[in-house]
BATORSE-802857 format. One record per residue (C-alpha): residue in one letter; x, y, z; residue number from 1. Coordinates in steps of 0.1 Angstrom, whole numbers, plus 5000, padded with zeros to 4 digits. Each point is the difference from the previous one (the first is absolute). Layout:
+---------+------+------+------+-----+
! residuo !   px !   py !   pz ! num !
+---------+------+------+------+-----+
!       A !    X !    Y !    Z ! NUM !
...
+---------+------+------+------+-----+
//
This chain:
+---------+------+------+------+-----+
! residuo !   px !   py !   pz ! num !
+---------+------+------+------+-----+
!       M ! 2684 ! 9051 ! 5384 !   1 !
!       D ! 5027 ! 4989 ! 5027 !   2 !
!       G ! 4986 ! 4975 ! 5008 !   3 !
!       W ! 5000 ! 4987 ! 4962 !   4 !
!       Y ! 5036 ! 5012 ! 4997 !   5 !
!       H ! 5009 ! 4982 ! 5031 !   6 !
!       T ! 4987 ! 4966 ! 4986 !   7 !
!       D ! 5001 ! 5000 ! 4964 !   8 !
!       G ! 5022 ! 5031 ! 4993 !   9 !
!       G ! 5041 ! 4997 ! 4992 !  10 !
!       N ! 5030 ! 5028 ! 5001 !  11 !
!       S ! 4989 ! 5043 ! 4991 !  12 !
!       N ! 4965 ! 4999 ! 5004 !  13 !
!       R ! 4990 ! 4970 ! 4974 !  14 !
!       C ! 4973 ! 4970 ! 5005 !  15 !
!       Y ! 4997 ! 4970 ! 4979 !  16 !
!       T ! 4968 ! 4983 ! 4993 !  17 !
!       T ! 4987 ! 4980 ! 4973 !  18 !
!       S ! 4961 ! 5016 ! 5008 !  19 !
!       K ! 4995 ! 5022 ! 4971 !  20 !
!       E ! 4970 ! 5014 ! 5015 !  21 !
!       L ! 5019 ! 5010 ! 5036 !  22 !
!       A ! 5029 ! 5016 ! 4979 !  23 !
!       E ! 4974 ! 5024 ! 4985 !  24 !
!       D ! 4984 ! 5004 ! 5032 !  25 !
!       M ! 5034 ! 5008 ! 5016 !  26 !
!       E ! 5009 ! 5027 ! 4974 !  27 !
!       V ! 4964 ! 5017 ! 5007 !  28 !
!       L ! 5008 ! 5001 ! 5032 !  29 !
!       L ! 5031 ! 5014 ! 4995 !  30 !
!       T ! 4988 ! 5026 ! 4978 !  31 !
!       S ! 4972 ! 5014 ! 5022 !  32 !
!       L ! 5026 ! 5000 ! 5024 !  33 !
!       G ! 5019 ! 5025 ! 4978 !  34 !
!       L ! 5032 ! 4971 ! 4997 !  35 !
!       Q ! 5012 ! 4998 ! 4962 !  36 !
!       S ! 5001 ! 4964 ! 4995 !  37 !
!       I ! 5010 ! 4975 ! 4972 !  38 !
!       I ! 4989 ! 4963 ! 4991 !  39 !
!       N ! 5029 ! 4981 ! 4983 !  40 !
!       I ! 4991 ! 4963 ! 4989 !  41 !
!       S ! 5020 ! 4968 ! 5000 !  42 !
!       D ! 4983 ! 4977 ! 4974 !  43 !
!       R ! 5014 ! 4964 ! 5013 !  44 !
!       T ! 4971 ! 4979 ! 4989 !  45 !
!       D ! 5015 ! 4968 ! 4990 !  46 !
!       E ! 5033 ! 5005 ! 5019 !  47 !
!       E ! 5009 ! 4970 ! 5021 !  48 !
!       V ! 5007 ! 5003 ! 5036 !  49 !
!       I ! 5015 ! 4972 ! 5030 !  50 !
!       I ! 4993 ! 4996 ! 5032 !  51 !
!       R ! 5007 ! 4970 ! 5016 !  52 !
!       D ! 5012 ! 4984 ! 4969 !  53 !
!       D ! 4962 ! 5005 ! 4986 !  54 !
!       H ! 4996 ! 5014 ! 4967 !  55 !
!       F ! 4980 ! 5025 ! 4995 !  56 !
!       K ! 4985 ! 5030 ! 4971 !  57 !
!       H ! 4990 ! 5034 ! 5007 !  58 !
!       N ! 4965 ! 5005 ! 4994 !  59 !
!       Y ! 4995 ! 5040 ! 5001 !  60 !
!       P ! 5023 ! 5031 ! 4997 !  61 !
!       L ! 5014 ! 5013 ! 5029 !  62 !
!       Y ! 4991 ! 5039 ! 5005 !  63 !
!       C ! 5024 ! 5021 ! 5018 !  64 !
!       V ! 4983 ! 5035 ! 5011 !  65 !
!       R ! 5027 ! 5028 ! 5014 !  66 !
!       W ! 4989 ! 5034 ! 5013 !  67 !
!       Y ! 5021 ! 5030 ! 5007 !  68 !
!       S ! 4998 ! 5019 ! 5030 !  69 !
!       Q ! 5022 ! 5024 ! 5024 !  70 !
!       T ! 5005 ! 4974 ! 5019 !  71 !
!       N ! 5018 ! 4974 ! 4978 !  72 !
!       T ! 5036 ! 5001 ! 5009 !  73 !
!       R ! 5011 ! 4983 ! 4966 !  74 !
!       S ! 5022 ! 5025 ! 4978 !  75 !
!       N ! 4999 ! 5013 ! 4968 !  76 !
!       K ! 5023 ! 4975 ! 4979 !  77 !
!       D ! 4984 ! 5007 ! 4966 !  78 !
!       E ! 5027 ! 5017 ! 4977 !  79 !
!       N ! 4978 ! 5024 ! 4989 !  80 !
!       K ! 4985 ! 5006 ! 5033 !  81 !
!       S ! 4967 ! 4997 ! 4989 !  82 !
!       W ! 4982 ! 5009 ! 5031 !  83 !
!       V ! 5010 ! 5023 ! 5031 !  84 !
!       K ! 4986 ! 5008 ! 5029 !  85 !
!       S ! 4989 ! 5035 ! 5005 !  86 !
!       N ! 4978 ! 5021 ! 5020 !  87 !
!       N ! 4988 ! 4976 ! 5023 !  88 !
!       S ! 4990 ! 4980 ! 4965 !  89 !
!       I ! 5013 ! 4980 ! 4975 !  90 !
!       Y ! 5001 ! 5007 ! 4964 !  91 !
!       F ! 5012 ! 4982 ! 4966 !  92 !
!       K ! 5011 ! 5009 ! 4970 !  93 !
!       I ! 4977 ! 4996 ! 4969 !  94 !
!       K ! 5018 ! 4975 ! 4977 !  95 !
!       S ! 4987 ! 5018 ! 4973 !  96 !
!       I ! 4968 ! 5018 ! 4985 !  97 !
!       E ! 4977 ! 4988 ! 4967 !  98 !
!       E ! 4973 ! 5013 ! 4980 !  99 !
!       V ! 4974 ! 4971 ! 4995 ! 100 !
!       D ! 4976 ! 5001 ! 4973 ! 101 !
!       Y ! 4969 ! 4989 ! 5016 ! 102 !
!       T ! 4965 ! 5003 ! 4986 ! 103 !
!       E ! 4976 ! 4983 ! 5013 ! 104 !
!       D ! 4977 ! 5018 ! 5029 ! 105 !
!       V ! 5012 ! 5006 ! 5031 ! 106 !
!       Y ! 4978 ! 5007 ! 5032 ! 107 !
!       C ! 5002 ! 5009 ! 5037 ! 108 !
!       I ! 4967 ! 4985 ! 5019 ! 109 !
!       Q ! 4996 ! 4984 ! 5030 ! 110 !
!       C ! 5008 ! 4963 ! 4999 ! 111 !
!       K ! 4982 ! 4968 ! 4997 ! 112 !
!       N ! 5012 ! 4989 ! 5035 ! 113 !
!       Q ! 4962 ! 4992 ! 5021 ! 114 !
!       E ! 5025 ! 4996 ! 5028 ! 115 !
!       E ! 5008 ! 5037 ! 5008 ! 116 !
!       P ! 4979 ! 5027 ! 4996 ! 117 !
!       Y ! 5027 ! 5032 ! 4997 ! 118 !
!       F ! 5018 ! 5013 ! 4972 ! 119 !
!       T ! 5039 ! 4998 ! 5015 ! 120 !
!       L ! 5031 ! 5001 ! 4982 ! 121 !
!       P ! 5029 ! 4977 ! 5003 ! 122 !
!       N ! 5009 ! 5021 ! 5028 ! 123 !
!       G ! 4968 ! 4997 ! 5019 ! 124 !
!       I ! 4993 ! 5036 ! 4997 ! 125 !
!       I ! 4954 ! 5004 ! 4998 ! 126 !
!       T ! 4999 ! 5024 ! 4965 ! 127 !
!       H ! 4983 ! 5031 ! 5001 ! 128 !
!       N ! 4989 ! 5015 ! 4970 ! 129 !
!       C ! 5019 ! 5027 ! 4991 ! 130 !
!       R ! 4988 ! 5025 ! 4977 ! 131 !
!       L ! 5028 ! 5014 ! 4987 ! 132 !
!       K ! 5007 ! 5002 ! 4965 ! 133 !
!       N ! 5035 ! 4994 ! 4992 ! 134 !
!       K ! 5013 ! 5006 ! 4965 ! 135 !
!       L ! 5034 ! 4983 ! 5002 ! 136 !
!       Q ! 5025 ! 5016 ! 4971 ! 137 !
!       T ! 5030 ! 4979 ! 5010 ! 138 !
!       K ! 5010 ! 4958 ! 5001 ! 139 !
!       E ! 5006 ! 5001 ! 5037 ! 140 !
!       F ! 5007 ! 4965 ! 5021 ! 141 !
!       N ! 4969 ! 4993 ! 5024 ! 142 !
!       F ! 5004 ! 4974 ! 5033 ! 143 !
!       T ! 4980 ! 4972 ! 4996 ! 144 !
!       N ! 4995 ! 5000 ! 5043 ! 145 !
!       G ! 4971 ! 5025 ! 4995 ! 146 !
!       N ! 5023 ! 5032 ! 5002 ! 147 !
!       I ! 5000 ! 5019 ! 4965 ! 148 !
!       G ! 5029 ! 5020 ! 4994 ! 149 !
!       V ! 4983 ! 5027 ! 4981 ! 150 !
!       M ! 5001 ! 5029 ! 5027 ! 151 !
!       T ! 4964 ! 5018 ! 5000 ! 152 !
!       G ! 4971 ! 5008 ! 5023 ! 153 !
!       S ! 4979 ! 5027 ! 5022 ! 154 !
!       K ! 5022 ! 5022 ! 5024 ! 155 !
!       S ! 4965 ! 5022 ! 5006 ! 156 !
!       V ! 4968 ! 4995 ! 4994 ! 157 !
!       I ! 4973 ! 5031 ! 4994 ! 158 !
!       T ! 4962 ! 4992 ! 4993 ! 159 !
!       F ! 4975 ! 5014 ! 4982 ! 160 !
!       N ! 4964 ! 4998 ! 5007 ! 161 !
!       L ! 4989 ! 5004 ! 4969 ! 162 !
!       S ! 4960 ! 5004 ! 5010 ! 163 !
!       R ! 5005 ! 5031 ! 5022 ! 164 !
!       I ! 5024 ! 5015 ! 4981 ! 165 !
!       T ! 4977 ! 4996 ! 4969 ! 166 !
!       Q ! 4969 ! 5014 ! 5017 ! 167 !
!       Q ! 5018 ! 5031 ! 5013 ! 168 !
!       W ! 5012 ! 5009 ! 4964 ! 169 !
!       Y ! 4961 ! 4996 ! 4991 ! 170 !
!       R ! 4987 ! 5019 ! 5025 ! 171 !
!       K ! 5024 ! 5029 ! 4991 ! 172 !
!       E ! 4990 ! 4997 ! 4964 ! 173 !
!       A ! 4962 ! 5001 ! 5011 ! 174 !
!       E ! 5002 ! 5030 ! 5020 ! 175 !
!       K ! 5020 ! 5016 ! 4967 ! 176 !
!       R ! 4973 ! 4990 ! 4981 ! 177 !
!       G ! 4974 ! 5008 ! 5022 ! 178 !
!       D ! 4982 ! 4967 ! 4996 ! 179 !
!       V ! 5006 ! 4961 ! 4996 ! 180 !
!       F ! 5011 ! 4983 ! 4964 ! 181 !
!       N ! 5011 ! 4971 ! 4988 ! 182 !
!       F ! 5029 ! 4985 ! 4996 ! 183 !
!       D ! 5013 ! 4998 ! 4965 ! 184 !
!       E ! 5033 ! 5002 ! 4981 ! 185 !
!       T ! 5005 ! 5035 ! 4999 ! 186 !
!       C ! 5003 ! 4998 ! 5040 ! 187 !
!       Y ! 5036 ! 4978 ! 5000 ! 188 !
!       P ! 5019 ! 5037 ! 4992 ! 189 !
!       S ! 4987 ! 5016 ! 5035 ! 190 !
!       L ! 4999 ! 4965 ! 5019 ! 191 !
!       K ! 5037 ! 4991 ! 4993 ! 192 !
!       K ! 5010 ! 5037 ! 5011 ! 193 !
!       H ! 4981 ! 4998 ! 5031 ! 194 !
!       I ! 5025 ! 4966 ! 5006 ! 195 !
!       T ! 5027 ! 5018 ! 4989 ! 196 !
!       K ! 5001 ! 5021 ! 5020 ! 197 !
!       I ! 4999 ! 4981 ! 5032 ! 198 !
!       L ! 5023 ! 4976 ! 4986 ! 199 !
!       E ! 5025 ! 5028 ! 5000 ! 200 !
!       R ! 5001 ! 5000 ! 5038 ! 201 !
!       V ! 5005 ! 4965 ! 5001 ! 202 !
!       Y ! 5031 ! 5002 ! 4984 ! 203 !
!       K ! 5014 ! 5023 ! 5023 ! 204 !
!       Y ! 4988 ! 4975 ! 5030 ! 205 !
!       H ! 5020 ! 4970 ! 4983 ! 206 !
!       T ! 5031 ! 5022 ! 4990 ! 207 !
!       A ! 5002 ! 5014 ! 5036 ! 208 !
!       Y ! 4994 ! 4962 ! 5014 ! 209 !
!       N ! 5027 ! 4991 ! 4973 ! 210 !
!       E ! 5023 ! 5024 ! 5011 ! 211 !
!       L ! 4995 ! 4987 ! 5039 ! 212 !
!       L ! 5007 ! 4963 ! 4987 ! 213 !
!       W ! 5038 ! 5010 ! 4990 ! 214 !
!       D ! 5001 ! 5022 ! 5031 ! 215 !
!       M ! 4994 ! 4970 ! 5019 ! 216 !
!       Y ! 5024 ! 4977 ! 4973 ! 217 !
!       D ! 5028 ! 5025 ! 5007 ! 218 !
!       A ! 4996 ! 4992 ! 5039 ! 219 !
!       D ! 5003 ! 4964 ! 4998 ! 220 !
!       L ! 4968 ! 4995 ! 5012 ! 221 !
!       L ! 4990 ! 4981 ! 4963 ! 222 !
!       P ! 5019 ! 4968 ! 5004 ! 223 !
!       A ! 4983 ! 4980 ! 4969 ! 224 !
!       Y ! 5009 ! 5033 ! 4979 ! 225 !
!       K ! 5034 ! 5001 ! 5010 ! 226 !
!       A ! 5005 ! 4966 ! 4998 ! 227 !
!       G ! 4997 ! 4998 ! 4962 ! 228 !
!       F ! 4961 ! 4979 ! 5004 ! 229 !
!       I ! 4984 ! 5031 ! 4984 ! 230 !
!       H ! 5006 ! 5035 ! 4988 ! 231 !
!       L ! 4979 ! 5032 ! 5008 ! 232 !
!       N ! 5003 ! 5006 ! 4963 ! 233 !
!       K ! 4984 ! 4971 ! 4988 ! 234 !
!       Q ! 4967 ! 5000 ! 5018 ! 235 !
!       Y ! 4970 ! 5016 ! 4988 ! 236 !
!       L ! 4982 ! 5029 ! 5018 ! 237 !
!       T ! 4963 ! 4988 ! 5000 ! 238 !
!       I ! 4972 ! 5016 ! 4992 ! 239 !
!       G ! 4970 ! 4975 ! 5012 ! 240 !
!       L ! 4965 ! 5003 ! 4983 ! 241 !
!       N ! 4969 ! 4991 ! 5024 ! 242 !
!       G ! 4959 ! 5007 ! 4989 ! 243 !
!       L ! 5005 ! 5000 ! 4964 ! 244 !
!       N ! 4964 ! 4977 ! 4993 ! 245 !
!       Q ! 4982 ! 5028 ! 5029 ! 246 !
!       A ! 5014 ! 5031 ! 4980 ! 247 !
!       A ! 4988 ! 4982 ! 4964 ! 248 !
!       E ! 4970 ! 4995 ! 5016 ! 249 !
!       Y ! 4991 ! 5031 ! 5017 ! 250 !
!       L ! 5006 ! 5017 ! 4964 ! 251 !
!       G ! 4972 ! 4979 ! 4987 ! 252 !
!       L ! 5025 ! 4971 ! 4983 ! 253 !
!       E ! 4994 ! 4962 ! 5001 ! 254 !
!       C ! 5025 ! 4980 ! 5015 ! 255 !
!       N ! 5002 ! 4972 ! 4972 ! 256 !
!       V ! 5010 ! 4992 ! 4964 ! 257 !
!       N ! 4990 ! 5032 ! 4979 ! 258 !
!       D ! 5022 ! 5030 ! 4985 ! 259 !
!       K ! 4992 ! 5026 ! 5023 ! 260 !
!       Y ! 5015 ! 4982 ! 5027 ! 261 !
!       S ! 5025 ! 4990 ! 4984 ! 262 !
!       K ! 5008 ! 5038 ! 4987 ! 263 !
!       F ! 4995 ! 5010 ! 5040 ! 264 !
!       C ! 5028 ! 4976 ! 5012 ! 265 !
!       Q ! 5024 ! 5012 ! 4968 ! 266 !
!       E ! 4998 ! 5034 ! 5008 ! 267 !
!       I ! 5003 ! 4998 ! 5041 ! 268 !
!       F ! 5034 ! 4978 ! 4995 ! 269 !
!       S ! 5014 ! 5016 ! 4968 ! 270 !
!       L ! 4998 ! 5027 ! 5016 ! 271 !
!       F ! 5019 ! 4990 ! 5036 ! 272 !
!       K ! 5028 ! 4982 ! 4974 ! 273 !
!       E ! 5005 ! 5032 ! 4984 ! 274 !
!       Q ! 5004 ! 5018 ! 5034 ! 275 !
!       N ! 5021 ! 4976 ! 5013 ! 276 !
!       E ! 5025 ! 4996 ! 4969 ! 277 !
!       L ! 5003 ! 5044 ! 4998 ! 278 !
!       H ! 5009 ! 4998 ! 5041 ! 279 !
!       K ! 5028 ! 4972 ! 4990 ! 280 !
!       V ! 5032 ! 5009 ! 5013 ! 281 !
!       S ! 5031 ! 4976 ! 4985 ! 282 !
!       T ! 5027 ! 5015 ! 5006 ! 283 !
!       G ! 5023 ! 5015 ! 5033 ! 284 !
!       K ! 5002 ! 4983 ! 5031 ! 285 !
!       H ! 4965 ! 4997 ! 5015 ! 286 !
!       Q ! 4975 ! 4987 ! 4965 ! 287 !
!       L ! 4961 ! 5000 ! 5002 ! 288 !
!       M ! 4979 ! 4975 ! 4980 ! 289 !
!       F ! 4963 ! 5002 ! 5003 ! 290 !
!       N ! 4977 ! 4972 ! 4995 ! 291 !
!       T ! 4962 ! 4998 ! 5004 ! 292 !
!       E ! 4981 ! 4971 ! 5013 ! 293 !
!       Q ! 4969 ! 4987 ! 5008 ! 294 !
!       V ! 5009 ! 4991 ! 5037 ! 295 !
!       P ! 4982 ! 4972 ! 5023 ! 296 !
!       A ! 4990 ! 5025 ! 5024 ! 297 !
!       E ! 4988 ! 4967 ! 5020 ! 298 !
!       S ! 4991 ! 5028 ! 5032 ! 299 !
!       L ! 5003 ! 5035 ! 4980 ! 300 !
!       A ! 4974 ! 4982 ! 4976 ! 301 !
!       I ! 4975 ! 5002 ! 5033 ! 302 !
!       K ! 5013 ! 5034 ! 5015 ! 303 !
!       N ! 4995 ! 5015 ! 4964 ! 304 !
!       Y ! 4960 ! 4989 ! 5000 ! 305 !
!       F ! 4998 ! 5011 ! 5033 ! 306 !
!       W ! 5014 ! 5033 ! 5003 ! 307 !
!       D ! 4981 ! 5011 ! 4970 ! 308 !
!       K ! 4968 ! 4991 ! 5011 ! 309 !
!       A ! 5009 ! 5018 ! 5036 ! 310 !
!       D ! 5007 ! 5030 ! 4979 ! 311 !
!       G ! 4967 ! 5001 ! 4978 ! 312 !
!       L ! 5011 ! 4987 ! 4968 ! 313 !
!       W ! 4986 ! 4976 ! 4980 ! 314 !
!       V ! 5010 ! 4962 ! 5011 ! 315 !
!       P ! 4983 ! 4969 ! 4982 ! 316 !
!       K ! 4977 ! 4981 ! 5020 ! 317 !
!       D ! 5010 ! 4966 ! 4979 ! 318 !
!       T ! 5030 ! 4996 ! 5018 ! 319 !
!       N ! 5021 ! 5012 ! 5036 ! 320 !
!       L ! 5035 ! 5011 ! 4984 ! 321 !
!       Y ! 5014 ! 5008 ! 4964 ! 322 !
!       A ! 5013 ! 4970 ! 4984 ! 323 !
!       S ! 5038 ! 4997 ! 4982 ! 324 !
!       Y ! 4988 ! 4990 ! 4971 ! 325 !
!       I ! 4988 ! 5015 ! 4958 ! 326 !
!       F ! 4968 ! 4980 ! 5009 ! 327 !
!       K ! 4980 ! 4992 ! 5027 ! 328 !
!       P ! 4997 ! 4969 ! 5022 ! 329 !
!       N ! 4970 ! 5001 ! 5013 ! 330 !
!       D ! 4984 ! 5000 ! 4960 ! 331 !
!       N ! 4978 ! 4968 ! 4993 ! 332 !
!       L ! 4999 ! 5015 ! 4967 ! 333 !
!       L ! 5037 ! 4998 ! 4987 ! 334 !
!       T ! 5013 ! 4967 ! 4985 ! 335 !
!       V ! 5035 ! 4986 ! 5017 ! 336 !
!       L ! 5010 ! 5015 ! 4957 ! 337 !
!       D ! 4987 ! 5032 ! 5005 ! 338 !
!       K ! 5022 ! 5001 ! 5031 ! 339 !
!       I ! 5034 ! 4990 ! 4983 ! 340 !
!       K ! 4990 ! 5025 ! 4969 ! 341 !
!       M ! 4996 ! 5032 ! 5022 ! 342 !
!       H ! 5036 ! 4991 ! 5011 ! 343 !
!       G ! 5010 ! 5003 ! 4969 ! 344 !
!       R ! 5016 ! 5021 ! 4974 ! 345 !
!       E ! 4966 ! 5017 ! 4997 ! 346 !
!       Y ! 4995 ! 5012 ! 5036 ! 347 !
!       I ! 5036 ! 4997 ! 5013 ! 348 !
!       G ! 5023 ! 4990 ! 4969 ! 349 !
!       D ! 5032 ! 5026 ! 5001 ! 350 !
!       Y ! 4973 ! 5024 ! 5017 ! 351 !
!       L ! 5013 ! 4994 ! 5035 ! 352 !
!       D ! 5038 ! 4994 ! 5007 ! 353 !
!       G ! 4999 ! 4983 ! 5033 ! 354 !
!       G ! 4972 ! 4972 ! 4990 ! 355 !
!       S ! 4968 ! 4987 ! 5018 ! 356 !
!       A ! 4995 ! 4965 ! 5011 ! 357 !
!       C ! 4972 ! 4982 ! 4987 ! 358 !
!       H ! 4986 ! 4976 ! 5022 ! 359 !
!       L ! 4975 ! 4974 ! 4991 ! 360 !
!       N ! 4980 ! 4987 ! 5028 ! 361 !
!       L ! 4986 ! 4965 ! 4988 ! 362 !
!       D ! 4979 ! 4975 ! 5025 ! 363 !
!       S ! 5018 ! 4971 ! 4988 ! 364 !
!       H ! 5032 ! 4991 ! 4973 ! 365 !
!       L ! 5005 ! 4996 ! 4970 ! 366 !
!       S ! 5006 ! 4971 ! 4979 ! 367 !
!       S ! 5041 ! 5008 ! 4986 ! 368 !
!       S ! 4983 ! 5007 ! 4962 ! 369 !
!       Q ! 4975 ! 5026 ! 5014 ! 370 !
!       Y ! 5031 ! 5021 ! 5015 ! 371 !
!       K ! 5019 ! 4993 ! 4974 ! 372 !
!       K ! 4977 ! 5014 ! 4973 ! 373 !
!       L ! 4993 ! 5026 ! 5026 ! 374 !
!       L ! 5031 ! 5009 ! 4999 ! 375 !
!       E ! 5002 ! 5002 ! 4964 ! 376 !
!       Y ! 4970 ! 5026 ! 5003 ! 377 !
!       A ! 5018 ! 5021 ! 5025 ! 378 !
!       A ! 5035 ! 5001 ! 4975 ! 379 !
!       C ! 4973 ! 5008 ! 4973 ! 380 !
!       V ! 4987 ! 5034 ! 5016 ! 381 !
!       G ! 5029 ! 5009 ! 5020 ! 382 !
!       C ! 4996 ! 4994 ! 5031 ! 383 !
!       S ! 5035 ! 4995 ! 5010 ! 384 !
!       Y ! 4990 ! 4992 ! 5039 ! 385 !
!       L ! 4973 ! 4975 ! 5014 ! 386 !
!       T ! 4993 ! 4976 ! 5031 ! 387 !
!       F ! 4971 ! 4975 ! 5010 ! 388 !
!       N ! 4991 ! 5000 ! 5031 ! 389 !
!       V ! 4980 ! 4971 ! 5015 ! 390 !
!       P ! 4993 ! 4993 ! 5034 ! 391 !
!       N ! 5015 ! 4977 ! 5019 ! 392 !
!       S ! 4988 ! 4982 ! 5034 ! 393 !
!       E ! 5016 ! 4987 ! 5030 ! 394 !
!       C ! 4984 ! 4982 ! 5025 ! 395 !
!       Q ! 5005 ! 5012 ! 5037 ! 396 !
!       D ! 4994 ! 4964 ! 5019 ! 397 !
!       C ! 5021 ! 4978 ! 4980 ! 398 !
!       G ! 5021 ! 5024 ! 4975 ! 399 !
!       F ! 4993 ! 4987 ! 4966 ! 400 !
!       I ! 5004 ! 5023 ! 4970 ! 401 !
!       A ! 4986 ! 5006 ! 4969 ! 402 !
!       K ! 5006 ! 5023 ! 4974 ! 403 !
!       Q ! 4962 ! 5006 ! 4992 ! 404 !
!       P ! 4970 ! 5013 ! 5028 ! 405 !
!       F ! 4982 ! 4972 ! 5013 ! 406 !
!       E ! 4972 ! 5008 ! 5034 ! 407 !
!       K ! 5017 ! 4961 ! 5011 ! 408 !
!       C ! 5025 ! 4986 ! 5004 ! 409 !
!       P ! 5004 ! 4967 ! 4977 ! 410 !
!       K ! 5023 ! 4984 ! 5026 ! 411 !
!       C ! 4984 ! 4999 ! 5031 ! 412 !
!       G ! 4968 ! 5016 ! 4997 ! 413 !
!       S ! 5004 ! 5031 ! 5017 ! 414 !
!       T ! 4983 ! 5034 ! 4993 ! 415 !
!       R ! 5022 ! 5023 ! 5017 ! 416 !
!       V ! 5018 ! 5012 ! 4971 ! 417 !
!       D ! 5024 ! 5032 ! 4993 ! 418 !
!       L ! 4998 ! 5013 ! 4964 ! 419 !
!       Y ! 5034 ! 5017 ! 4986 ! 420 !
!       D ! 5001 ! 5020 ! 4970 ! 421 !
!       R ! 5017 ! 5039 ! 4991 ! 422 !
!       I ! 4991 ! 5029 ! 5013 ! 423 !
!       I ! 5017 ! 5013 ! 4968 ! 424 !
!       G ! 5038 ! 4989 ! 5004 ! 425 !
!       Y ! 5008 ! 4970 ! 5027 ! 426 !
!       I ! 4979 ! 4971 ! 5004 ! 427 !
!       T ! 4987 ! 5000 ! 5036 ! 428 !
!       R ! 4973 ! 4987 ! 5025 ! 429 !
!       I ! 4965 ! 5016 ! 4991 ! 430 !
!       R ! 4989 ! 5007 ! 5038 ! 431 !
!       N ! 5037 ! 5012 ! 5007 ! 432 !
!       W ! 4986 ! 5032 ! 4978 ! 433 !
!       S ! 4990 ! 5033 ! 5013 ! 434 !
!       D ! 4963 ! 5006 ! 4999 ! 435 !
!       G ! 5000 ! 5022 ! 4970 ! 436 !
!       R ! 5017 ! 4977 ! 4979 ! 437 !
!       Q ! 4978 ! 4963 ! 5013 ! 438 !
!       K ! 4965 ! 5020 ! 4990 ! 439 !
!       E ! 5020 ! 5011 ! 4964 ! 440 !
!       Q ! 5010 ! 4966 ! 4994 ! 441 !
!       K ! 4964 ! 4984 ! 5004 ! 442 !
!       T ! 4989 ! 5025 ! 4971 ! 443 !
!       R ! 5026 ! 4986 ! 4977 ! 444 !
!       I ! 4994 ! 4982 ! 4971 ! 445 !
!       Y ! 5012 ! 4964 ! 4996 ! 446 !
!       S ! 4993 ! 4993 ! 4963 ! 447 !
!       H ! 4991 ! 4964 ! 4992 ! 448 !
!       I ! 5012 ! 4982 ! 4965 ! 449 !
!       S ! 4988 ! 4973 ! 4985 ! 450 !
!       E ! 5029 ! 4976 ! 4976 ! 451 !
!       N ! 4984 ! 5011 ! 4973 ! 452 !
!       E ! 4993 ! 5039 ! 5004 ! 453 !
!       I ! 5037 ! 5009 ! 4993 ! 454 !
!       N ! 5002 ! 4979 ! 4973 ! 455 !
!       T ! 4970 ! 5007 ! 4980 ! 456 !
!       K ! 5014 ! 5037 ! 5003 ! 457 !
+---------+------+------+------+-----+
//
């Protein structure tokens, strides 16, 4: 940027070029550095210019890229004071906000650009798959630089091991009845009562931690909160869920598309939602909001499995951890459509107030029409959050990157290849994962979908 400014630059952080591509590239660079910028276009085509008595015509428009930064000494001479420097940032007044009637489909999916394997925001932040449902009730301004205007998120998470809790309940019930028994719908009141007793303790833990945060706030130990970037009363105290699949399997249910498993999910999720609402405190200085999420549990999922195994509880033999989805990622009988449906209204819907991500592992990218049909199907079945995961590849020798897996580098022929995938959230190099996660990754089903398969369905 400095080099460009010293050659094609003018006064007050502005540079000139006749290259549209260069102007747009510089705007991307400026945005990635967190700087506000604007491109002014002066259409001088056919305008005459005289150089050494020779007459010429401009063949291209002139692009002027301007950016604003704290080091910019240019004074704000705009009589309306459209921008101000404050808090180590530059803020611009909003000229107008207008409602726009737009009836076309709007999707947020990975870009077609095959040169860049990551899904990033314009400011360069690699996106993370937050599961939080946020039902906005008001129209508010959202920044376009990757930061949202709505204050939300979790300030604390306490995770339930549903498999352990369910097994403990079953054993107590079996002792009470004097024998083993088959789980059916009549058992839900007893199971929910058992979970509610544990929840009462968790709400006390959350409330105590919330008070600790307020003590830190009052002692000026939370500068981001003091500065007003976020507020303690606008963040959730989250109850995480792990071991849903294993709890259902222990009770004799199958984790696929069926009414019994759908009923199980509805009963469990709605219990937490009801209790969250019951324990909500919306008055006073120290307010409380609770929600429930199927948490990623990147390392905890493995620990829960081995803690349960060490304590003599039942654990499945087909995995080494508890998954974070409604479906089992190693079930080769489930179709992509099944997985989307299992993260829709019949299983999650309005029952799970914090949400759950549907990760669809694919062996290769689909066509635009296939993605469109899958998204339309997701809308039909009420799946509000899903992501498509295709392993990326990087050659260790020449650095070639592809957005699909390969064993031999197509550029240099090397077999020293790294695969990238999501553990649950961020895309990272698989060989850097923990041993447990690497073992689990090998059991994942990466679905193959032909061009005709989705079109036919």
